[in-house]
C-alpha positions as CSV (number, residue, x, y, z in Angstrom):
1,M,-10.9,-31.8,-12.1
2,P,-8.5,-30.3,-14.7
3,E,-5.0,-29.8,-13.4
4,V,-5.2,-26.0,-14.2
5,L,-8.3,-25.5,-12.1
6,D,-6.8,-27.6,-9.3
7,K,-3.8,-25.3,-9.3
8,L,-5.9,-22.1,-9.3
9,I,-8.1,-23.3,-6.5
10,N,-5.2,-24.5,-4.5
11,D,-3.6,-21.0,-4.9
12,H,-6.8,-19.5,-3.6
13,R,-6.7,-21.8,-0.6
14,N,-3.1,-20.6,0.0
15,F,-4.2,-17.0,-0.3
16,E,-7.0,-17.6,2.2
17,T,-4.4,-18.9,4.7
18,L,-2.6,-15.6,4.2
19,M,-5.8,-13.6,4.8
20,Q,-6.2,-15.5,8.1
21,I,-2.7,-14.4,9.1
22,I,-3.5,-10.8,8.3
23,E,-6.7,-11.0,10.3
24,Q,-4.9,-12.6,13.3
25,E,-2.3,-9.8,13.3
26,M,-5.0,-7.1,12.9
27,R,-6.8,-8.5,16.0
28,V,-3.6,-8.0,17.9
29,F,-3.3,-4.4,16.5
30,E,-7.0,-3.7,17.5
31,T,-6.3,-4.6,21.1
32,G,-3.5,-2.0,21.2
33,E,-0.7,-4.5,21.1
34,H,2.0,-4.6,18.4
35,P,1.4,-7.2,15.7
36,D,4.2,-8.8,13.7
37,Y,4.3,-6.0,11.1
38,E,7.1,-7.6,9.2
39,L,5.1,-10.8,8.8
40,V,2.2,-8.8,7.4
41,R,4.5,-6.9,5.1
42,S,5.9,-10.2,3.9
43,V,2.3,-11.5,3.2
44,L,1.5,-8.3,1.2
45,N,4.8,-8.5,-0.8
46,Y,4.1,-12.1,-1.7
47,L,0.5,-11.1,-2.8
48,L,1.9,-8.3,-5.0
49,T,4.3,-10.6,-6.7
50,Y,3.3,-14.2,-7.2
51,P,-0.4,-13.7,-8.2
52,D,0.5,-11.0,-10.8
53,L,3.4,-13.0,-12.3
54,H,1.9,-16.5,-12.3
55,H,-1.6,-16.9,-11.0
56,H,-3.5,-14.1,-12.8
57,P,-1.9,-14.8,-16.2
58,L,-3.1,-18.4,-15.9
59,E,-6.6,-17.2,-15.0
60,D,-6.5,-14.8,-18.0
61,V,-5.8,-17.8,-20.3
62,V,-8.8,-19.6,-18.9
63,V,-11.0,-16.6,-19.4
64,R,-9.9,-16.1,-22.9
65,K,-10.6,-19.7,-23.8
66,L,-14.0,-19.5,-22.0
67,I,-15.0,-16.4,-23.8
68,C,-14.3,-18.1,-27.1
69,R,-16.3,-21.2,-26.1
70,T,-19.4,-19.8,-24.4
71,T,-22.0,-17.3,-25.4
72,E,-23.0,-16.6,-21.8
73,N,-22.5,-13.0,-20.7
74,Q,-22.1,-14.0,-17.1
75,V,-18.3,-14.4,-17.4
76,P,-16.2,-11.4,-17.0
77,G,-14.2,-10.7,-20.1
78,P,-10.4,-10.4,-20.0
79,A,-10.5,-6.6,-19.7
80,E,-12.9,-6.8,-16.7
81,L,-10.8,-9.5,-15.0
82,A,-7.6,-7.4,-15.6
83,E,-9.3,-4.4,-14.0
84,E,-10.3,-6.4,-11.0
85,H,-6.7,-7.6,-10.7
86,R,-5.5,-4.0,-10.9
87,R,-7.9,-3.0,-8.2
88,L,-6.7,-5.8,-6.0
89,A,-3.1,-4.8,-6.5
90,S,-4.0,-1.2,-5.7
91,T,-5.7,-2.3,-2.5
92,I,-2.6,-4.3,-1.5
93,R,-0.3,-1.3,-2.3
94,R,-2.5,1.0,-0.2
95,F,-2.4,-1.4,2.7
96,L,1.4,-1.8,2.3
97,A,1.9,1.9,2.2
98,A,-0.1,2.4,5.4
99,L,1.9,-0.4,7.0
100,N,5.2,1.1,5.9
101,N,4.2,4.4,7.4
102,I,3.5,2.7,10.7
103,L,6.9,1.1,10.6
104,I,8.6,4.5,10.2
105,D,6.6,5.8,13.2
106,V,4.1,7.9,11.3
107,M,1.1,8.4,13.5
108,L,-2.0,7.0,11.8
109,P,-5.5,6.7,13.2
110,R,-5.9,3.1,14.4
111,D,-9.4,2.8,13.0
112,W,-8.3,4.0,9.6
113,F,-5.5,1.4,9.4
114,C,-7.8,-1.3,10.5
115,N,-10.4,-0.3,7.8
116,I,-7.7,-0.5,5.1
117,A,-6.8,-4.0,6.3
118,R,-10.4,-5.1,6.4
119,E,-11.2,-3.6,3.0
120,F,-8.3,-5.5,1.5
121,V,-9.2,-8.9,3.1
122,A,-12.9,-8.5,2.1
123,F,-12.0,-7.5,-1.5
124,Q,-9.5,-10.4,-1.8
125,R,-12.1,-12.9,-0.6
126,K,-14.9,-11.5,-2.8
127,H,-12.6,-11.6,-5.8
128,M,-11.6,-15.2,-5.2
129,Q,-15.3,-16.2,-4.6
130,M,-16.3,-14.6,-7.9
131,E,-13.6,-16.4,-9.8
132,E,-14.5,-19.8,-8.3
133,V,-18.3,-19.5,-8.5
134,V,-18.5,-17.8,-11.9
135,I,-15.3,-18.3,-13.9
136,F,-13.9,-21.6,-12.7
137,A,-17.4,-23.3,-12.5
138,M,-18.3,-22.3,-16.0
139,A,-14.9,-23.2,-17.3
140,K,-15.1,-26.7,-15.7
141,R,-18.5,-27.2,-17.4
142,S,-17.7,-25.6,-20.8
143,L,-14.1,-26.4,-21.7
144,S,-13.0,-29.6,-23.4
145,A,-10.2,-31.9,-22.3
146,A,-8.2,-30.7,-25.3
147,E,-8.7,-27.0,-24.3
148,W,-7.6,-27.8,-20.8
149,S,-4.5,-29.5,-22.2
150,R,-3.7,-26.4,-24.2
151,I,-4.3,-24.1,-21.2
152,A,-2.0,-26.4,-19.1
153,T,1.0,-25.5,-21.4
154,H,0.9,-22.1,-19.7
155,M,1.6,-23.6,-16.3
156,G,5.3,-23.9,-16.9
157,A,6.0,-20.9,-14.7
158,P,8.4,-21.2,-11.8
159,A,7.2,-22.7,-8.6
160,D,5.4,-20.6,-6.0
161,P,8.1,-18.7,-4.0
162,L,6.2,-19.3,-0.7
163,F,4.2,-22.5,-0.9
164,G,6.3,-24.3,-3.5
165,P,8.9,-26.9,-2.8
166,D,11.8,-24.5,-3.0
167,P,10.7,-21.3,-1.2
168,D,12.4,-18.0,-1.8
169,A,14.6,-16.7,1.0
170,D,12.6,-13.5,1.0
171,F,9.6,-15.5,2.4
172,A,11.6,-17.8,4.8
173,E,10.1,-16.3,7.9
174,L,6.6,-16.3,6.5
175,R,7.0,-20.0,5.5
176,A,8.3,-20.8,9.0
177,R,5.2,-19.1,10.5
178,L,3.0,-21.2,8.3
179,G,4.4,-24.1,10.3
180,T,5.0,-27.7,9.3
181,A,1.7,-28.1,7.5
182,P,2.3,-29.5,4.0
183,M,2.8,-26.8,1.5
184,S,1.0,-27.3,-1.8
185,N,1.6,-25.9,-5.2
């Protein structure tokens, strides 16, 4: 598999791990207990930064190459993918705003907050599935080794601040929560 696709798919696996943390904390919330709100906030802050700065731009390069190479209309264009990424960020910001309101003791309907969390997790998963099944699969079939090499030149971005070898201090607690499982980047 091309190194670029391997990185993008690995990022998706890491994002899925974070979705599972959110779901676990939301199950605690749904029982009337107090979840680790700071942990959830850390997950959301990570998902607002790393993907938009590093992951999504790499996906955009793949899509632009793919659009130039294929005549199939089944691949979302760069504008469509950018809109999907904007919607994803908006969903994260909405969830984060609701969480921040809870942290300052604003009374919110429990069901409403749970729905926001569920909507975010579902949208994130649907988005990743679309990219993997449609974009990544078609790119793997359609792009040449030379094109993958050119795309790989865009991978020079700094390491992942959570899953990378030198995690950012802002995500230290989240990294610790992830345990001693090998981090991949």
